[in-house]
C-alpha angles and dihedrals in degrees: 000000000000090000088064088074090062095050129097126236094261095055092043090051091050090049092053091047092051092050092245096112126047112216093218093050090047093052091045089053090055094043090051092047092050093047092050102040114104095218097040092102087059091051105039121050089188133007113208099209098164096044093046095050092045092051092045092052090052091049091050090052091051091049091051090051094047091245104117113161096220145324094296099044105138096016115128124224137174126240129216112246095252096070111095113241119184113252095001124099114260107188104153091229091293134120086211088073096040111151095015105150116174122212096219139036124259113260093253091050088051089053092048092049090049088053090053101254116152119231110225095181145273126308131218120256144173113290109283087343093280102132135064094207103068093226110146115165090168094064117359139315114221115218127244113247092229098046121024090200094054134079119261096225126259166328091335089043100140091043092061094039092052091061097037092052092048093249095120133015092219139004140204119225141157133246123203098151104355104318096137098036101046097054090041091053095045091051097043096251139127114258125186123203109197126208114273109261096023098099119037114250096197109137095022122111106252130228106170107351098203090056102032115115136171123224146154132259113207149153095254144014090252090055091050091050093051092048090048089055090053093048090051095042094237143095113295119255115274110248099175117130096012111166137171093218109123095004118140119211128190113217102209113222101176113103097325095081094051121109096359115175115236100257097047091046093050092045093050096050091045091052092050090052090054092048089051092049090052092059107274123125117222124203124192107233134185120207114188090188088072093060092049092047090052088059089059095050100094092046095049101037102034098041093053092043092051091043088055098044109016097101092048093046096048091050089066111002095166090071090072132077104254101238093050092046089051091050090055091048089055086078094064095080097066127089128222092249090053090051094050093045090048092055092046090054093045090054088056092048090050089055090052090050093048092052093047095049099037094106096054131085092216142345116239131212139143108278094223126008092215143042124250108290123232115268097222094049090051090052093052091079129221125101097317096087093048097045094045093047093051093046092047092056098037100094098036090050088068089072092051096044092048091044095237141152107246138178135191122213129191114255098200091254108106114260093000121115136179117223125216117196120199134179126297108279088006097120096127093053092042092053091054090051090047092049090057092045091049090058091052093048097045 
C-alpha cells in the first residue's frame, strides 16, 4: 500500500481498473499520509476528508459494478487554493480573501468530479498568484523537495509540493507567467501550461484574465495528458508511438540563455545532447520579437492584475506581503490607451513568432534560469526578492507572452527543467513530442 504514494495517476487508475487497488483504501492512504506528515500544513490549506472519502466510496462502487467513468475514476488529486470548492475556503493564499467560502465548485473541479477524480483538498500558493517564488509569509510557504530551506516555486507551490512529498499523485494549478512550470521544474515534475482560453477559468480566482491558464502538475507526461483530458472533459491525447526521429527543435537564444546559473545551464545542455542522440535535430534560433515582448510584460501583466485587485488591495494593504503588494501597485502607472496599444503590439509579435517557429516541432529553453532561492534570504528584504522573482519567471513568461502551449520536463539534475514550447492550441501535439523527449531524458 505504501508504494501507492509513489505512483502517478495513470498507474493508479490502471490499478483501480484491474481490481488491484481499492479507491477507498487509496484515498485513506493519502489522508493518513497527509495527516501524519510534518510539513503537510505548509502544503495543504485545507484537507477535504469527508468529500474525499465520499467520492472514493462512490468510485469504488462504480469499479465493482464495471461502470468506471474513465481511466482516472477513483484517483485522488490536490487543487490549488484558487479553485472554488463548495463549502471549503478558497482564499487564493491571501488574507484579503480570508473566510471566502464559495457555494459551488469551479467548472474544472466539476468536470474532474464528473470524471470520478477524488478531491484531497486545497494547496497553498503565492498571494493572489502574483509571484513565481512561492514565498508566502502571510499564509504558508511550502518547501522544495530538494532543499527544505528553499521555496518550492510559485504560484502553484503547494500543488508541486503535494506531489513531490508523496501527498498527492497529481495536482491542478494555474499558470499566468510560469506558475505551473516553475514549481514543477524546481520539484522535478512535469508541468503543462495550456493555451489561454482552452480550459474554462470560471470559478477560479483571477489574476490577469487574458493570460490566466489552468494546467496539471504530474509525475509523467502520460499523467499530464490524462489530467488534461479530465480538465477538458474529453478523451486524453493519444501518446502511443511517440518518437524523436525526424523531429526539429528550435533552441531559443534570445533572452532565455542570459545570466543562467551553473546548474540550470549544465542541465539544459545535457538534456539537449540527449535529445540530439535520440534522433532530434536542434537549431539555434534568435527571435527579436521575444525581447520586445519582454518589454511589454510589466504593462500587460501588472496593469491587468492591479485593475483586477487594486480596489481590494488598497482597502486593506497591510494584509499583503510588501513585495507582492508593490508588484501589484506597479500596474497603477499605466493608462488604458497604453494597455490597449500594448496588446495590439503583442498580437503582432505573436504572429512574427508563429511564422518563425512554424517549421519546428517545439522550441527549447531552460525552464528557470536559477535554482530555488533560500526562504530566509528572501524574507530579509532588499532587492533580492525582486531580482530573483523576475529572473525566475523570465523564461516561462515567453510561453505566456507568445500565447503558447508549453511543458517542462525534469532533466535529471535536481530542480532543473527543460521547457518545450509548442503552438497555440497545440497541446495534443506537444504532449506527443514531450512523451518522446521524456523517454530520451529518463
